[in-house]
C-alpha positions in Angstrom: -107.7 134.2 144.6 -107.0 131.9 142.6 -109.7 129.0 141.6 -108.7 125.4 140.5 -111.2 123.5 138.9 -112.1 120.1 137.6 -115.2 118.0 136.0 -115.9 115.3 138.5 -118.4 113.1 136.5 -118.8 110.5 139.3 -120.3 113.0 141.8 -122.8 115.2 140.3 -122.4 117.8 143.2 -120.4 120.3 143.3 -117.1 120.1 146.3 -115.2 122.5 147.5 -111.9 123.1 149.7 -109.9 126.6 150.9 -106.5 126.5 151.2 -104.5 129.9 151.9 -101.2 131.0 151.1 -98.4 131.4 153.4 -97.9 134.8 152.1 -100.7 136.1 154.5 -98.9 136.3 157.9 -100.5 134.9 161.1 -103.0 132.0 162.1 -105.6 134.4 162.6 -104.9 136.1 159.2 -105.1 132.9 157.3 -108.0 131.6 158.6 -110.1 135.1 158.3 -109.8 135.1 155.2 -111.1 131.9 154.8 -114.1 133.0 156.5 -114.5 135.2 153.6 -113.7 133.1 151.3 -116.2 130.5 152.3 -118.4 133.0 152.8 -118.0 134.6 149.5 -118.8 130.9 148.0 -122.0 130.4 149.7 -123.0 133.7 148.4 -122.2 132.5 145.1 -122.2 128.5 144.9 -125.3 128.2 142.6 -123.2 130.2 139.9 -120.0 127.5 139.6 -121.6 124.7 137.3 -122.4 121.0 138.7 -120.6 118.2 138.7 -116.9 120.3 139.5 -114.4 120.1 142.6 -113.3 123.2 143.4 -109.9 124.5 145.5 -110.2 128.0 146.3 -106.7 129.3 147.3 -106.3 133.1 149.4 -104.5 135.3 148.6 -103.0 138.4 150.9 -105.3 141.1 148.7 -108.5 139.0 150.3 -108.2 141.0 154.0 -108.2 144.0 152.2 -110.8 144.2 149.6 -114.2 144.6 150.2 -116.7 141.8 150.4 -118.7 142.9 147.5 -115.3 143.4 145.2 -114.4 139.4 146.3 -117.7 137.8 145.8 -118.0 139.3 143.1 -114.2 137.9 142.1 -116.0 134.4 142.8 -118.4 134.9 140.5 -116.4 136.2 138.0 -114.3 132.8 138.1 -117.6 130.8 137.6 -119.4 132.5 135.2 -115.6 131.4 132.8 -115.9 128.0 134.0 -117.3 125.1 131.0 -120.7 124.0 132.1 -124.4 124.4 132.9 -125.4 127.0 135.2 -128.4 126.9 137.3 -128.5 130.9 138.4 -126.5 134.4 136.0 
């Protein structure tokens, strides 16, 4: 997955959008990747700094990895972003 972000000074809330690369063949598979990414975000959203806008781009590997790995990858991406966090 690729996590793109930017600071949103005017809005203190987090905003997130999900998209999936066309490298994932078939609409069913792309929707499954989006569902897995949304679930990983729900589990890790407190690790992201507030006041940012996120775009999470799903890649084919998200389908083959266990959810614990997907969640861990997302948590690690949030740790690499500068800013305050509510939870580690």
